[in-house]
mmCIF file as Biopython writes it, N, C-alpha, C and O atoms, coordinates in Angstrom:
data_model
#
loop_
_atom_site.group_PDB
_atom_site.id
_atom_site.type_symbol
_atom_site.label_atom_id
_atom_site.label_alt_id
_atom_site.label_comp_id
_atom_site.label_asym_id
_atom_site.label_entity_id
_atom_site.label_seq_id
_atom_site.pdbx_PDB_ins_code
_atom_site.Cartn_x
_atom_site.Cartn_y
_atom_site.Cartn_z
_atom_site.occupancy
_atom_site.B_iso_or_equiv
_atom_site.auth_seq_id
_atom_site.auth_asym_id
_atom_site.pdbx_PDB_model_num
ATOM 1   N N  . MET A ? 1  ? 7.598   -21.114 -6.090  1.0 0.0 1  A 1 
ATOM 2   C CA . MET A ? 1  ? 8.659   -20.157 -5.782  1.0 0.0 1  A 1 
ATOM 3   C C  . MET A ? 1  ? 8.375   -18.891 -6.714  1.0 0.0 1  A 1 
ATOM 4   O O  . MET A ? 1  ? 8.123   -19.072 -7.906  1.0 0.0 1  A 1 
ATOM 5   N N  . VAL A ? 2  ? 8.409   -17.848 -6.268  1.0 0.0 2  A 1 
ATOM 6   C CA . VAL A ? 2  ? 8.076   -16.622 -7.076  1.0 0.0 2  A 1 
ATOM 7   C C  . VAL A ? 2  ? 9.466   -15.852 -7.474  1.0 0.0 2  A 1 
ATOM 8   O O  . VAL A ? 2  ? 10.434  -15.795 -6.716  1.0 0.0 2  A 1 
ATOM 9   N N  . ASP A ? 3  ? 9.420   -15.301 -8.704  1.0 0.0 3  A 1 
ATOM 10  C CA . ASP A ? 3  ? 10.637  -14.705 -9.125  1.0 0.0 3  A 1 
ATOM 11  C C  . ASP A ? 3  ? 10.688  -13.557 -8.502  1.0 0.0 3  A 1 
ATOM 12  O O  . ASP A ? 3  ? 9.658   -12.885 -8.569  1.0 0.0 3  A 1 
ATOM 13  N N  . GLU A ? 4  ? 11.795  -13.015 -7.765  1.0 0.0 4  A 1 
ATOM 14  C CA . GLU A ? 4  ? 11.875  -11.800 -6.958  1.0 0.0 4  A 1 
ATOM 15  C C  . GLU A ? 4  ? 11.762  -10.616 -8.043  1.0 0.0 4  A 1 
ATOM 16  O O  . GLU A ? 4  ? 11.022  -9.705  -7.673  1.0 0.0 4  A 1 
ATOM 17  N N  . ASN A ? 5  ? 12.281  -10.469 -9.161  1.0 0.0 5  A 1 
ATOM 18  C CA . ASN A ? 5  ? 12.153  -9.391  -10.031 1.0 0.0 5  A 1 
ATOM 19  C C  . ASN A ? 5  ? 10.476  -9.266  -10.424 1.0 0.0 5  A 1 
ATOM 20  O O  . ASN A ? 5  ? 9.910   -8.176  -10.337 1.0 0.0 5  A 1 
ATOM 21  N N  . ASP A ? 6  ? 9.845   -10.349 -10.807 1.0 0.0 6  A 1 
ATOM 22  C CA . ASP A ? 6  ? 8.527   -10.125 -11.172 1.0 0.0 6  A 1 
ATOM 23  C C  . ASP A ? 6  ? 7.702   -9.739  -9.873  1.0 0.0 6  A 1 
ATOM 24  O O  . ASP A ? 6  ? 6.744   -8.986  -10.047 1.0 0.0 6  A 1 
ATOM 25  N N  . PHE A ? 7  ? 7.954   -10.139 -8.708  1.0 0.0 7  A 1 
ATOM 26  C CA . PHE A ? 7  ? 7.224   -9.854  -7.645  1.0 0.0 7  A 1 
ATOM 27  C C  . PHE A ? 7  ? 7.236   -8.553  -7.459  1.0 0.0 7  A 1 
ATOM 28  O O  . PHE A ? 7  ? 6.181   -7.925  -7.371  1.0 0.0 7  A 1 
ATOM 29  N N  . PHE A ? 8  ? 8.435   -7.968  -7.374  1.0 0.0 8  A 1 
ATOM 30  C CA . PHE A ? 8  ? 8.682   -6.515  -7.053  1.0 0.0 8  A 1 
ATOM 31  C C  . PHE A ? 8  ? 8.031   -5.578  -8.306  1.0 0.0 8  A 1 
ATOM 32  O O  . PHE A ? 8  ? 7.518   -4.506  -7.986  1.0 0.0 8  A 1 
ATOM 33  N N  . ARG A ? 9  ? 8.050   -5.972  -9.702  1.0 0.0 9  A 1 
ATOM 34  C CA . ARG A ? 9  ? 7.605   -5.514  -10.658 1.0 0.0 9  A 1 
ATOM 35  C C  . ARG A ? 9  ? 5.971   -5.658  -10.578 1.0 0.0 9  A 1 
ATOM 36  O O  . ARG A ? 9  ? 5.235   -4.807  -11.077 1.0 0.0 9  A 1 
ATOM 37  N N  . GLN A ? 10 ? 5.553   -6.652  -9.997  1.0 0.0 10 A 1 
ATOM 38  C CA . GLN A ? 10 ? 4.092   -6.624  -9.664  1.0 0.0 10 A 1 
ATOM 39  C C  . GLN A ? 10 ? 3.405   -5.792  -8.767  1.0 0.0 10 A 1 
ATOM 40  O O  . GLN A ? 10 ? 2.238   -5.436  -8.929  1.0 0.0 10 A 1 
ATOM 41  N N  . VAL A ? 11 ? 4.232   -5.433  -7.679  1.0 0.0 11 A 1 
ATOM 42  C CA . VAL A ? 11 ? 3.873   -4.503  -6.592  1.0 0.0 11 A 1 
ATOM 43  C C  . VAL A ? 11 ? 3.832   -3.310  -7.123  1.0 0.0 11 A 1 
ATOM 44  O O  . VAL A ? 11 ? 2.813   -2.621  -7.072  1.0 0.0 11 A 1 
ATOM 45  N N  . THR A ? 12 ? 4.971   -2.910  -7.714  1.0 0.0 12 A 1 
ATOM 46  C CA . THR A ? 12 ? 5.339   -1.522  -8.254  1.0 0.0 12 A 1 
ATOM 47  C C  . THR A ? 12 ? 4.217   -1.193  -9.435  1.0 0.0 12 A 1 
ATOM 48  O O  . THR A ? 12 ? 3.739   -0.059  -9.463  1.0 0.0 12 A 1 
ATOM 49  N N  . THR A ? 13 ? 3.849   -2.060  -10.287 1.0 0.0 13 A 1 
ATOM 50  C CA . THR A ? 13 ? 2.745   -1.833  -11.055 1.0 0.0 13 A 1 
ATOM 51  C C  . THR A ? 13 ? 1.223   -1.604  -10.310 1.0 0.0 13 A 1 
ATOM 52  O O  . THR A ? 13 ? 0.448   -0.765  -10.770 1.0 0.0 13 A 1 
ATOM 53  N N  . ARG A ? 14 ? 0.951   -2.236  -9.394  1.0 0.0 14 A 1 
ATOM 54  C CA . ARG A ? 14 ? -0.196  -1.932  -8.633  1.0 0.0 14 A 1 
ATOM 55  C C  . ARG A ? 14 ? -0.119  -0.601  -7.990  1.0 0.0 14 A 1 
ATOM 56  O O  . ARG A ? 14 ? -1.039  0.209   -8.108  1.0 0.0 14 A 1 
ATOM 57  N N  . VAL A ? 15 ? 0.912   -0.366  -7.341  1.0 0.0 15 A 1 
ATOM 58  C CA . VAL A ? 15 ? 0.931   1.078   -6.677  1.0 0.0 15 A 1 
ATOM 59  C C  . VAL A ? 15 ? 1.105   2.102   -7.414  1.0 0.0 15 A 1 
ATOM 60  O O  . VAL A ? 15 ? 0.751   3.170   -6.915  1.0 0.0 15 A 1 
ATOM 61  N N  . CYS A ? 16 ? 1.605   2.127   -8.608  1.0 0.0 16 A 1 
ATOM 62  C CA . CYS A ? 16 ? 1.662   3.055   -9.520  1.0 0.0 16 A 1 
ATOM 63  C C  . CYS A ? 16 ? 0.754   3.130   -10.577 1.0 0.0 16 A 1 
ATOM 64  O O  . CYS A ? 16 ? 0.730   4.010   -11.437 1.0 0.0 16 A 1 
ATOM 65  N N  . GLY A ? 17 ? -0.134  1.987   -10.458 1.0 0.0 17 A 1 
ATOM 66  C CA . GLY A ? 17 ? -1.012  1.924   -11.642 1.0 0.0 17 A 1 
ATOM 67  C C  . GLY A ? 17 ? -2.470  2.658   -11.536 1.0 0.0 17 A 1 
ATOM 68  O O  . GLY A ? 17 ? -3.387  2.419   -12.321 1.0 0.0 17 A 1 
ATOM 69  N N  . SER A ? 18 ? -2.543  3.513   -10.537 1.0 0.0 18 A 1 
ATOM 70  C CA . SER A ? 18 ? -3.734  4.336   -10.381 1.0 0.0 18 A 1 
ATOM 71  C C  . SER A ? 18 ? -3.445  5.621   -9.584  1.0 0.0 18 A 1 
ATOM 72  O O  . SER A ? 18 ? -2.742  5.503   -8.581  1.0 0.0 18 A 1 
ATOM 73  N N  . LEU A ? 19 ? -3.862  6.706   -9.888  1.0 0.0 19 A 1 
ATOM 74  C CA . LEU A ? 19 ? -3.763  7.939   -9.292  1.0 0.0 19 A 1 
ATOM 75  C C  . LEU A ? 19 ? -4.371  8.107   -8.044  1.0 0.0 19 A 1 
ATOM 76  O O  . LEU A ? 19 ? -3.980  8.881   -7.171  1.0 0.0 19 A 1 
ATOM 77  N N  . ASP A ? 20 ? -5.695  7.085   -7.962  1.0 0.0 20 A 1 
ATOM 78  C CA . ASP A ? 20 ? -6.463  7.036   -6.948  1.0 0.0 20 A 1 
ATOM 79  C C  . ASP A ? 20 ? -5.758  6.304   -5.923  1.0 0.0 20 A 1 
ATOM 80  O O  . ASP A ? 20 ? -5.422  5.139   -6.135  1.0 0.0 20 A 1 
ATOM 81  N N  . ILE A ? 21 ? -5.457  6.989   -4.631  1.0 0.0 21 A 1 
ATOM 82  C CA . ILE A ? 21 ? -4.374  6.328   -3.743  1.0 0.0 21 A 1 
ATOM 83  C C  . ILE A ? 21 ? -5.338  4.908   -3.092  1.0 0.0 21 A 1 
ATOM 84  O O  . ILE A ? 21 ? -4.783  3.880   -2.704  1.0 0.0 21 A 1 
ATOM 85  N N  . LYS A ? 22 ? -6.794  5.104   -3.076  1.0 0.0 22 A 1 
ATOM 86  C CA . LYS A ? 22 ? -7.272  3.956   -2.325  1.0 0.0 22 A 1 
ATOM 87  C C  . LYS A ? 22 ? -7.416  2.639   -3.427  1.0 0.0 22 A 1 
ATOM 88  O O  . LYS A ? 22 ? -7.492  1.459   -3.084  1.0 0.0 22 A 1 
ATOM 89  N N  . THR A ? 23 ? -7.433  3.125   -4.767  1.0 0.0 23 A 1 
ATOM 90  C CA . THR A ? 23 ? -7.204  1.993   -5.777  1.0 0.0 23 A 1 
ATOM 91  C C  . THR A ? 23 ? -5.963  1.207   -5.616  1.0 0.0 23 A 1 
ATOM 92  O O  . THR A ? 23 ? -5.849  -0.013  -5.495  1.0 0.0 23 A 1 
ATOM 93  N N  . ALA A ? 24 ? -5.026  2.151   -5.638  1.0 0.0 24 A 1 
ATOM 94  C CA . ALA A ? 24 ? -3.697  1.737   -5.739  1.0 0.0 24 A 1 
ATOM 95  C C  . ALA A ? 24 ? -3.167  1.018   -4.413  1.0 0.0 24 A 1 
ATOM 96  O O  . ALA A ? 24 ? -2.416  0.056   -4.570  1.0 0.0 24 A 1 
ATOM 97  N N  . LEU A ? 25 ? -3.465  1.369   -3.272  1.0 0.0 25 A 1 
ATOM 98  C CA . LEU A ? 25 ? -3.168  0.557   -2.100  1.0 0.0 25 A 1 
ATOM 99  C C  . LEU A ? 25 ? -4.035  -0.712  -1.951  1.0 0.0 25 A 1 
ATOM 100 O O  . LEU A ? 25 ? -3.625  -1.744  -1.420  1.0 0.0 25 A 1 
ATOM 101 N N  . SER A ? 26 ? -5.237  -0.551  -2.453  1.0 0.0 26 A 1 
ATOM 102 C CA . SER A ? 26 ? -6.157  -1.882  -2.335  1.0 0.0 26 A 1 
ATOM 103 C C  . SER A ? 26 ? -5.573  -2.952  -3.374  1.0 0.0 26 A 1 
ATOM 104 O O  . SER A ? 26 ? -5.570  -4.161  -3.142  1.0 0.0 26 A 1 
ATOM 105 N N  . SER A ? 27 ? -5.161  -2.466  -4.349  1.0 0.0 27 A 1 
ATOM 106 C CA . SER A ? 27 ? -4.435  -3.463  -5.589  1.0 0.0 27 A 1 
ATOM 107 C C  . SER A ? 27 ? -3.314  -4.071  -4.937  1.0 0.0 27 A 1 
ATOM 108 O O  . SER A ? 27 ? -3.205  -5.296  -4.900  1.0 0.0 27 A 1 
ATOM 109 N N  . ALA A ? 28 ? -2.463  -3.291  -4.413  1.0 0.0 28 A 1 
ATOM 110 C CA . ALA A ? 28 ? -1.184  -3.893  -3.994  1.0 0.0 28 A 1 
ATOM 111 C C  . ALA A ? 28 ? -1.483  -4.629  -2.728  1.0 0.0 28 A 1 
ATOM 112 O O  . ALA A ? 28 ? -1.051  -5.771  -2.569  1.0 0.0 28 A 1 
ATOM 113 N N  . PHE A ? 29 ? -2.221  -4.012  -1.800  1.0 0.0 29 A 1 
ATOM 114 C CA . PHE A ? 29 ? -2.630  -4.930  -0.764  1.0 0.0 29 A 1 
ATOM 115 C C  . PHE A ? 29 ? -3.220  -6.392  -1.126  1.0 0.0 29 A 1 
ATOM 116 O O  . PHE A ? 29 ? -2.781  -7.372  -0.526  1.0 0.0 29 A 1 
ATOM 117 N N  . GLN A ? 30 ? -4.142  -6.515  -2.036  1.0 0.0 30 A 1 
ATOM 118 C CA . GLN A ? 30 ? -4.582  -7.781  -2.315  1.0 0.0 30 A 1 
ATOM 119 C C  . GLN A ? 30 ? -3.457  -8.553  -3.058  1.0 0.0 30 A 1 
ATOM 120 O O  . GLN A ? 30 ? -3.458  -9.772  -2.886  1.0 0.0 30 A 1 
ATOM 121 N N  . TYR A ? 31 ? -2.615  -8.088  -3.761  1.0 0.0 31 A 1 
ATOM 122 C CA . TYR A ? 31 ? -1.574  -8.783  -4.398  1.0 0.0 31 A 1 
ATOM 123 C C  . TYR A ? 31 ? -0.651  -9.350  -3.341  1.0 0.0 31 A 1 
ATOM 124 O O  . TYR A ? 31 ? -0.326  -10.537 -3.358  1.0 0.0 31 A 1 
ATOM 125 N N  . LEU A ? 32 ? -0.228  -8.490  -2.412  1.0 0.0 32 A 1 
ATOM 126 C CA . LEU A ? 32 ? 0.596   -8.946  -1.422  1.0 0.0 32 A 1 
ATOM 127 C C  . LEU A ? 32 ? 0.113   -9.920  -0.348  1.0 0.0 32 A 1 
ATOM 128 O O  . LEU A ? 32 ? 0.887   -10.691 0.218   1.0 0.0 32 A 1 
ATOM 129 N N  . ARG A ? 33 ? -1.074  -9.863  -0.112  1.0 0.0 33 A 1 
ATOM 130 C CA . ARG A ? 33 ? -1.764  -10.965 0.790   1.0 0.0 33 A 1 
ATOM 131 C C  . ARG A ? 33 ? -1.550  -12.308 0.064   1.0 0.0 33 A 1 
ATOM 132 O O  . ARG A ? 33 ? -1.487  -13.255 0.848   1.0 0.0 33 A 1 
ATOM 133 N N  . GLU A ? 34 ? -1.442  -12.578 -1.036  1.0 0.0 34 A 1 
ATOM 134 C CA . GLU A ? 34 ? -1.015  -13.706 -1.780  1.0 0.0 34 A 1 
ATOM 135 C C  . GLU A ? 34 ? 0.065   -14.555 -1.150  1.0 0.0 34 A 1 
ATOM 136 O O  . GLU A ? 34 ? 0.089   -15.780 -1.037  1.0 0.0 34 A 1 
ATOM 137 N N  . PHE A ? 35 ? 1.131   -13.476 -0.684  1.0 0.0 35 A 1 
ATOM 138 C CA . PHE A ? 35 ? 2.341   -13.990 -0.509  1.0 0.0 35 A 1 
ATOM 139 C C  . PHE A ? 35 ? 2.800   -13.810 1.223   1.0 0.0 35 A 1 
ATOM 140 O O  . PHE A ? 35 ? 3.623   -14.547 1.766   1.0 0.0 35 A 1 
ATOM 141 N N  . ILE A ? 36 ? 2.163   -12.815 1.833   1.0 0.0 36 A 1 
ATOM 142 C CA . ILE A ? 36 ? 2.579   -12.328 3.003   1.0 0.0 36 A 1 
ATOM 143 C C  . ILE A ? 36 ? 1.209   -12.218 3.771   1.0 0.0 36 A 1 
ATOM 144 O O  . ILE A ? 36 ? 0.178   -11.780 3.261   1.0 0.0 36 A 1 
ATOM 145 N N  . PRO A ? 37 ? 1.340   -12.696 5.128   1.0 0.0 37 A 1 
ATOM 146 C CA . PRO A ? 37 ? 0.163   -12.654 5.764   1.0 0.0 37 A 1 
ATOM 147 C C  . PRO A ? 37 ? -0.077  -11.072 6.237   1.0 0.0 37 A 1 
ATOM 148 O O  . PRO A ? 37 ? 0.685   -10.625 7.095   1.0 0.0 37 A 1 
ATOM 149 N N  . LEU A ? 38 ? -1.025  -10.302 5.741   1.0 0.0 38 A 1 
ATOM 150 C CA . LEU A ? 38 ? -1.306  -8.988  6.115   1.0 0.0 38 A 1 
ATOM 151 C C  . LEU A ? 38 ? -2.596  -8.725  6.671   1.0 0.0 38 A 1 
ATOM 152 O O  . LEU A ? 38 ? -3.569  -9.328  6.220   1.0 0.0 38 A 1 
ATOM 153 N N  . ASP A ? 39 ? -2.736  -7.789  7.718   1.0 0.0 39 A 1 
ATOM 154 C CA . ASP A ? 39 ? -3.915  -7.527  8.290   1.0 0.0 39 A 1 
ATOM 155 C C  . ASP A ? 39 ? -4.364  -5.967  7.812   1.0 0.0 39 A 1 
ATOM 156 O O  . ASP A ? 39 ? -5.521  -5.547  7.806   1.0 0.0 39 A 1 
ATOM 157 N N  . ALA A ? 40 ? -3.278  -5.293  7.453   1.0 0.0 40 A 1 
ATOM 158 C CA . ALA A ? 40 ? -3.433  -3.980  6.953   1.0 0.0 40 A 1 
ATOM 159 C C  . ALA A ? 40 ? -2.234  -3.343  6.467   1.0 0.0 40 A 1 
ATOM 160 O O  . ALA A ? 40 ? -1.125  -3.798  6.747   1.0 0.0 40 A 1 
ATOM 161 N N  . MET A ? 41 ? -2.405  -2.242  5.705   1.0 0.0 41 A 1 
ATOM 162 C CA . MET A ? 41 ? -1.207  -1.524  5.147   1.0 0.0 41 A 1 
ATOM 163 C C  . MET A ? 41 ? -1.538  -0.155  5.297   1.0 0.0 41 A 1 
ATOM 164 O O  . MET A ? 41 ? -2.709  0.211   5.397   1.0 0.0 41 A 1 
ATOM 165 N N  . GLY A ? 42 ? -0.462  0.712   5.321   1.0 0.0 42 A 1 
ATOM 166 C CA . GLY A ? 42 ? -0.614  2.039   5.244   1.0 0.0 42 A 1 
ATOM 167 C C  . GLY A ? 42 ? 0.287   2.753   4.426   1.0 0.0 42 A 1 
ATOM 168 O O  . GLY A ? 42 ? 1.369   2.257   4.111   1.0 0.0 42 A 1 
ATOM 169 N N  . LEU A ? 43 ? -0.145  4.121   3.975   1.0 0.0 43 A 1 
ATOM 170 C CA . LEU A ? 43 ? 0.957   5.216   3.396   1.0 0.0 43 A 1 
ATOM 171 C C  . LEU A ? 43 ? 1.188   6.238   4.369   1.0 0.0 43 A 1 
ATOM 172 O O  . LEU A ? 43 ? 0.369   7.120   4.625   1.0 0.0 43 A 1 
ATOM 173 N N  . HIS A ? 44 ? 2.325   6.113   4.919   1.0 0.0 44 A 1 
ATOM 174 C CA . HIS A ? 44 ? 2.730   7.389   5.870   1.0 0.0 44 A 1 
ATOM 175 C C  . HIS A ? 44 ? 3.758   8.259   5.347   1.0 0.0 44 A 1 
ATOM 176 O O  . HIS A ? 44 ? 4.698   7.800   4.697   1.0 0.0 44 A 1 
ATOM 177 N N  . LEU A ? 45 ? 3.622   9.585   5.614   1.0 0.0 45 A 1 
ATOM 178 C CA . LEU A ? 45 ? 4.609   10.512  5.377   1.0 0.0 45 A 1 
ATOM 179 C C  . LEU A ? 45 ? 5.337   11.189  6.663   1.0 0.0 45 A 1 
ATOM 180 O O  . LEU A ? 45 ? 4.685   11.649  7.600   1.0 0.0 45 A 1 
ATOM 181 N N  . TYR A ? 46 ? 6.532   11.199  6.619   1.0 0.0 46 A 1 
ATOM 182 C CA . TYR A ? 46 ? 7.316   11.824  7.703   1.0 0.0 46 A 1 
ATOM 183 C C  . TYR A ? 46 ? 7.280   13.197  7.581   1.0 0.0 46 A 1 
ATOM 184 O O  . TYR A ? 46 ? 7.678   13.702  6.531   1.0 0.0 46 A 1 
ATOM 185 N N  . GLU A ? 47 ? 6.756   14.070  8.727   1.0 0.0 47 A 1 
ATOM 186 C CA . GLU A ? 47 ? 6.847   15.495  8.646   1.0 0.0 47 A 1 
ATOM 187 C C  . GLU A ? 47 ? 7.747   15.962  9.723   1.0 0.0 47 A 1 
ATOM 188 O O  . GLU A ? 47 ? 7.421   16.072  10.904  1.0 0.0 47 A 1 
ATOM 189 N N  . PRO A ? 48 ? 9.108   16.273  9.129   1.0 0.0 48 A 1 
ATOM 190 C CA . PRO A ? 48 ? 10.072  16.772  10.130  1.0 0.0 48 A 1 
ATOM 191 C C  . PRO A ? 48 ? 9.818   17.794  11.077  1.0 0.0 48 A 1 
ATOM 192 O O  . PRO A ? 48 ? 10.274  17.852  12.219  1.0 0.0 48 A 1 
ATOM 193 N N  . GLU A ? 49 ? 8.995   18.661  10.476  1.0 0.0 49 A 1 
ATOM 194 C CA . GLU A ? 49 ? 8.529   20.047  11.361  1.0 0.0 49 A 1 
ATOM 195 C C  . GLU A ? 49 ? 7.558   19.627  12.211  1.0 0.0 49 A 1 
ATOM 196 O O  . GLU A ? 49 ? 7.137   20.466  13.008  1.0 0.0 49 A 1 
ATOM 197 N N  . LEU A ? 50 ? 7.063   18.450  12.239  1.0 0.0 50 A 1 
ATOM 198 C CA . LEU A ? 50 ? 6.078   17.993  13.546  1.0 0.0 50 A 1 
ATOM 199 C C  . LEU A ? 50 ? 6.797   16.934  14.247  1.0 0.0 50 A 1 
ATOM 200 O O  . LEU A ? 50 ? 6.353   16.583  15.340  1.0 0.0 50 A 1 
ATOM 201 N N  . GLY A ? 51 ? 7.791   16.403  13.799  1.0 0.0 51 A 1 
ATOM 202 C CA . GLY A ? 51 ? 8.576   15.282  14.396  1.0 0.0 51 A 1 
ATOM 203 C C  . GLY A ? 51 ? 7.673   14.009  14.438  1.0 0.0 51 A 1 
ATOM 204 O O  . GLY A ? 51 ? 7.481   13.408  15.495  1.0 0.0 51 A 1 
ATOM 205 N N  . GLY A ? 52 ? 7.202   13.675  13.417  1.0 0.0 52 A 1 
ATOM 206 C CA . GLY A ? 52 ? 6.339   12.515  13.413  1.0 0.0 52 A 1 
ATOM 207 C C  . GLY A ? 52 ? 5.757   12.165  12.177  1.0 0.0 52 A 1 
ATOM 208 O O  . GLY A ? 52 ? 5.838   12.900  11.193  1.0 0.0 52 A 1 
ATOM 209 N N  . MET A ? 53 ? 5.160   11.055  12.177  1.0 0.0 53 A 1 
ATOM 210 C CA . MET A ? 53 ? 4.418   10.457  11.035  1.0 0.0 53 A 1 
ATOM 211 C C  . MET A ? 53 ? 2.865   10.874  10.703  1.0 0.0 53 A 1 
ATOM 212 O O  . MET A ? 53 ? 2.041   10.807  11.615  1.0 0.0 53 A 1 
ATOM 213 N N  . ARG A ? 54 ? 2.489   11.285  9.453   1.0 0.0 54 A 1 
ATOM 214 C CA . ARG A ? 54 ? 1.179   11.556  9.214   1.0 0.0 54 A 1 
ATOM 215 C C  . ARG A ? 54 ? 0.783   10.302  8.312   1.0 0.0 54 A 1 
ATOM 216 O O  . ARG A ? 54 ? 1.521   9.894   7.415   1.0 0.0 54 A 1 
ATOM 217 N N  . THR A ? 55 ? -0.365  9.765   8.607   1.0 0.0 55 A 1 
ATOM 218 C CA . THR A ? 55 ? -1.056  8.728   7.998   1.0 0.0 55 A 1 
ATOM 219 C C  . THR A ? 55 ? -1.736  9.352   6.736   1.0 0.0 55 A 1 
ATOM 220 O O  . THR A ? 55 ? -2.632  10.176  6.927   1.0 0.0 55 A 1 
ATOM 221 N N  . ILE A ? 56 ? -1.396  9.038   5.531   1.0 0.0 56 A 1 
ATOM 222 C CA . ILE A ? 56 ? -2.120  9.468   4.283   1.0 0.0 56 A 1 
ATOM 223 C C  . ILE A ? 56 ? -3.351  8.572   4.090   1.0 0.0 56 A 1 
ATOM 224 O O  . ILE A ? 56 ? -4.479  9.065   4.070   1.0 0.0 56 A 1 
ATOM 225 N N  . ALA A ? 57 ? -3.123  7.181   3.938   1.0 0.0 57 A 1 
ATOM 226 C CA . ALA A ? 57 ? -3.995  6.117   3.715   1.0 0.0 57 A 1 
ATOM 227 C C  . ALA A ? 57 ? -3.703  4.883   4.279   1.0 0.0 57 A 1 
ATOM 228 O O  . ALA A ? 57 ? -2.577  4.500   4.597   1.0 0.0 57 A 1 
ATOM 229 N N  . ARG A ? 58 ? -5.111  4.052   4.438   1.0 0.0 58 A 1 
ATOM 230 C CA . ARG A ? 58 ? -4.897  2.878   5.082   1.0 0.0 58 A 1 
ATOM 231 C C  . ARG A ? 58 ? -5.662  1.886   4.428   1.0 0.0 58 A 1 
ATOM 232 O O  . ARG A ? 58 ? -6.700  2.307   3.917   1.0 0.0 58 A 1 
ATOM 233 N N  . VAL A ? 59 ? -5.403  0.564   4.295   1.0 0.0 59 A 1 
ATOM 234 C CA . VAL A ? 59 ? -6.320  -0.307  3.552   1.0 0.0 59 A 1 
ATOM 235 C C  . VAL A ? 59 ? -6.305  -1.518  4.587   1.0 0.0 59 A 1 
ATOM 236 O O  . VAL A ? 59 ? -5.335  -1.714  5.318   1.0 0.0 59 A 1 
ATOM 237 N N  . SER A ? 60 ? -7.300  -2.216  4.598   1.0 0.0 60 A 1 
ATOM 238 C CA . SER A ? 60 ? -7.514  -3.543  5.238   1.0 0.0 60 A 1 
ATOM 239 C C  . SER A ? 60 ? -8.688  -4.410  4.487   1.0 0.0 60 A 1 
ATOM 240 O O  . SER A ? 60 ? -9.398  -3.903  3.618   1.0 0.0 60 A 1 
ATOM 241 N N  . PRO A ? 61 ? -8.808  -5.723  4.899   1.0 0.0 61 A 1 
ATOM 242 C CA . PRO A ? 61 ? -9.907  -6.315  4.420   1.0 0.0 61 A 1 
ATOM 243 C C  . PRO A ? 61 ? -11.113 -5.646  4.582   1.0 0.0 61 A 1 
ATOM 244 O O  . PRO A ? 61 ? -11.958 -5.940  3.737   1.0 0.0 61 A 1 
ATOM 245 N N  . SER A ? 62 ? -11.416 -4.897  5.355   1.0 0.0 62 A 1 
ATOM 246 C CA . SER A ? 62 ? -12.705 -4.208  5.437   1.0 0.0 62 A 1 
ATOM 247 C C  . SER A ? 62 ? -12.939 -2.867  4.778   1.0 0.0 62 A 1 
ATOM 248 O O  . SER A ? 62 ? -13.973 -2.244  5.017   1.0 0.0 62 A 1 
ATOM 249 N N  . GLY A ? 63 ? -11.914 -2.352  3.868   1.0 0.0 63 A 1 
ATOM 250 C CA . GLY A ? 63 ? -12.129 -1.448  2.914   1.0 0.0 63 A 1 
ATOM 251 C C  . GLY A ? 63 ? -10.898 -0.438  3.013   1.0 0.0 63 A 1 
ATOM 252 O O  . GLY A ? 63 ? -10.091 -0.813  3.864   1.0 0.0 63 A 1 
ATOM 253 N N  . SER A ? 64 ? -10.578 0.630   2.429   1.0 0.0 64 A 1 
ATOM 254 C CA . SER A ? 64 ? -9.359  1.405   2.198   1.0 0.0 64 A 1 
ATOM 255 C C  . SER A ? 64 ? -10.013 2.825   2.586   1.0 0.0 64 A 1 
ATOM 256 O O  . SER A ? 64 ? -11.164 3.143   2.287   1.0 0.0 64 A 1 
ATOM 257 N N  . TYR A ? 65 ? -9.234  3.513   3.195   1.0 0.0 65 A 1 
ATOM 258 C CA . TYR A ? 65 ? -9.562  4.762   3.535   1.0 0.0 65 A 1 
ATOM 259 C C  . TYR A ? 65 ? -8.432  5.885   3.468   1.0 0.0 65 A 1 
ATOM 260 O O  . TYR A ? 65 ? -7.283  5.670   3.854   1.0 0.0 65 A 1 
ATOM 261 N N  . VAL A ? 66 ? -8.854  7.087   2.949   1.0 0.0 66 A 1 
ATOM 262 C CA . VAL A ? 66 ? -7.950  8.231   2.649   1.0 0.0 66 A 1 
ATOM 263 C C  . VAL A ? 66 ? -8.018  9.076   3.975   1.0 0.0 66 A 1 
ATOM 264 O O  . VAL A ? 66 ? -9.157  9.466   4.231   1.0 0.0 66 A 1 
ATOM 265 N N  . MET A ? 67 ? -7.119  9.413   4.802   1.0 0.0 67 A 1 
ATOM 266 C CA . MET A ? 67 ? -7.115  10.299  5.957   1.0 0.0 67 A 1 
ATOM 267 C C  . MET A ? 67 ? -6.940  11.565  5.698   1.0 0.0 67 A 1 
ATOM 268 O O  . MET A ? 67 ? -7.403  12.444  6.424   1.0 0.0 67 A 1 
ATOM 269 N N  . ASP A ? 68 ? -6.269  11.792  4.659   1.0 0.0 68 A 1 
ATOM 270 C CA . ASP A ? 68 ? -6.080  13.332  4.573   1.0 0.0 68 A 1 
ATOM 271 C C  . ASP A ? 68 ? -6.566  13.861  3.400   1.0 0.0 68 A 1 
ATOM 272 O O  . ASP A ? 68 ? -6.487  15.071  3.188   1.0 0.0 68 A 1 
#
C-alpha cells in the first residue's frame, strides 16, 4: 500500500524537478507506471481563443516529444 501523501509528493517532485519538459514528463511517466497502467501521457494547454486544446508535450514508452 502506498502512502497517498508520499505518492503525490513523488509525482510533484518529478514533474517540477526539471525545467526540461521532456525530462520532467518522462520521470513522472516512469514513476506513475509503477502504480497505474499507462500507455502515454501528455501535457495539454486549453486555448480559449482557439476553443480547443494544444498539445505541448507527450511521452510514451517509445520516447518523449515536445510538440510546440
